[in-house]
C-alpha positions as CSV (number, residue, x, y, z in Angstrom):
1,M,-27.3,4.2,-17.4
2,G,-25.3,3.1,-14.3
3,D,-23.6,5.2,-11.7
4,L,-20.7,7.3,-12.5
5,R,-17.6,5.6,-11.2
6,V,-15.4,8.2,-9.5
7,G,-11.8,8.0,-8.1
8,V,-10.2,10.5,-5.8
9,I,-6.6,11.5,-6.4
10,G,-5.1,12.7,-3.2
11,A,-6.4,11.0,-0.1
12,N,-5.1,13.3,2.6
13,G,-6.4,16.8,3.6
14,I,-9.3,17.9,1.5
15,G,-9.2,14.5,-0.3
16,Q,-10.6,12.9,2.8
17,A,-13.7,15.0,2.5
18,H,-14.2,14.0,-1.2
19,L,-13.9,10.3,-0.2
20,F,-17.0,10.8,1.9
21,A,-18.8,13.3,-0.5
22,V,-18.6,11.2,-3.7
23,P,-20.8,8.3,-2.3
24,A,-23.3,10.8,-0.9
25,V,-24.1,12.1,-4.4
26,D,-26.9,10.3,-6.3
27,H,-25.7,8.2,-9.2
28,E,-22.0,8.4,-8.2
29,T,-20.0,5.5,-6.8
30,L,-16.5,5.8,-5.3
31,T,-14.4,3.1,-7.0
32,A,-10.8,4.1,-6.5
33,V,-8.3,6.2,-4.6
34,C,-4.8,7.3,-5.6
35,D,-2.1,8.8,-3.4
36,L,1.7,8.9,-3.5
37,D,1.9,8.1,0.3
38,Q,1.5,4.3,0.6
39,E,0.3,4.5,4.2
40,V,-2.4,7.1,3.4
41,L,-3.4,5.2,0.3
42,T,-3.8,1.8,2.0
43,K,-5.8,3.3,4.9
44,A,-8.1,5.2,2.5
45,A,-8.6,2.2,0.2
46,D,-9.3,-0.1,3.2
47,D,-11.6,2.4,4.9
48,H,-13.7,2.9,1.8
49,G,-13.5,-0.5,0.2
50,V,-12.1,0.7,-3.1
51,A,-9.2,0.0,-5.4
52,A,-5.8,1.6,-4.5
53,F,-3.4,3.2,-7.0
54,P,-0.1,4.8,-6.2
55,R,0.1,6.5,-9.6
56,A,-2.5,8.4,-11.4
57,E,-1.4,6.9,-14.7
58,D,-2.2,3.4,-13.3
59,L,-5.6,4.6,-12.2
60,F,-6.4,6.0,-15.6
61,A,-5.3,2.9,-17.4
62,S,-7.2,0.6,-15.1
63,G,-10.6,1.4,-16.5
64,A,-11.9,1.6,-12.9
65,V,-13.2,5.2,-13.2
66,D,-15.3,7.4,-15.4
67,A,-14.2,10.6,-13.7
68,V,-11.7,11.7,-11.0
69,V,-11.6,14.4,-8.3
70,I,-8.1,15.9,-8.1
71,A,-7.6,16.8,-4.5
72,T,-3.9,17.2,-4.3
73,P,-2.1,20.2,-2.8
74,P,-1.7,23.0,-5.3
75,G,2.0,22.4,-5.6
76,L,1.6,18.8,-6.6
77,T,-1.0,19.0,-9.4
78,R,1.7,18.8,-12.1
79,R,3.4,15.7,-10.6
């Protein structure tokens, strides 16, 4: 079985830590990032060499991930 393909939703704040933590875990590969802020999204995707998605729905539909880390601020988790 291959590595678990993981995306991070929310690339600012605690999400930045997850962007570094995911690749450090055995059998996990960071494959995508999602953020509403285009500037934050572009920087994170470029820095980590992963696909960028401005909407979670697009990330889920892409088939790029097997799992996601939701690292958005508490008030935004329903957005």
